[in-house]
N, C-alpha and C positions, 0 to 999 in steps of 0.2 A: 521552467526548471529543466535542467538537463539531466543526463544519464548519472554522471557523477555526484551531483548535487543530490539527487534522489536517493542514491545509495547511501550517502553519507547522513542524510536525513532519517532514512529508515533504521540504521544502526545507532543513531544518537537517540532517536525516540523509540527505541526498540520495546518499551513497555508504557508508552505514552497512549491511552486509549481517550484522552480528552482533546478537544480541538478538532481541526480540520486539516484534511490533506487534499491538494489539488489533483485533478484528473492526470496531470501529467507526471506528477509525484506518484500515484499509485500505479500507472501503467509501465514506467520505467523500472519500479520496483518489480513488478511482476515478470517483466522481460529479464531482469537480473537473476531472479530466482530460477526461472526456467533455464537460462544459459548455464547457471551455477549447477543446477541438478543434472543437467544433460552432460557437461564436461565432467562432473565428479562421477557419474555413472559410466561415461565411457573409460574412465581410467580404472575404476572398481566399483561394483555395486554398493559395497558398504560405504565408501567415500561419497556416493550419490545419496544415500540415506543420511548419513551424517550432515551433509549440506543441507538437506530438506529439513533436518530436525533443528540445526543452528537457525534456520531462517524463519522458523515456524512462529514464534512469537512476535518477531518484527512484522511479518506478513499480516498476522491477526490484527496487530495494531495499526497498521497503514489502511487495512481494509475497513475497520471500524472508523478511522477517521476520514476515510472517504465516503463512508455512507452518512457521517455527520456533516460532510461538505453539502449533500443534497437534502440535509434537513430531515434525516431519518435516523432511527436509533441503530445503534451498531448490531443489534441482533439480526439485522436484516442480511448480514453476510451468510447465514445459515439457510437462506432461501436462494438456491443457486440461480434460477433464470431472472428472477427480479433483482438479485443483487449485480448481476451482469448489466442489466438495463440501467441501474443507478451508476454502476460504474463507468458506463458510457455517457450518461448524462452530465451535462454542464454543472457545475456547482452554483450554489447562490452567490450573487455579486455582492449582496449585503450581509450584514451581521444576521445570524439566525440564532436559535436557541442555543447552539453549541459553540457560539464566539464569533468573532470577526472572520472574514475570509482569509485563506492563507496568503501570505504576501507573495508578490511575483519574485522569483528568485532567478535573476538573469545572470548567474555567475558562470 
């Protein structure tokens, strides 16, 4: 999955807390939100805050789906060190209790 596809997927699934998100989708989304926040804050602090607020729900959704990809409940996003370890870990290559693996998106 590339940068643009990840952003599109993040906004299309902004409130989808079911299913799975690949490692690439998650980390591209994190990069996008960091860049958006930095650019918004460099223009004006309230613009950076607005950008962070707009991307809050999609960020939570993609993080929960990423936890699902490693066969863990979405609540693990609230355990800072452990969720970083899970975010870096390769997802299950076969179906788990949260569904089939995310399809490869080479668009």
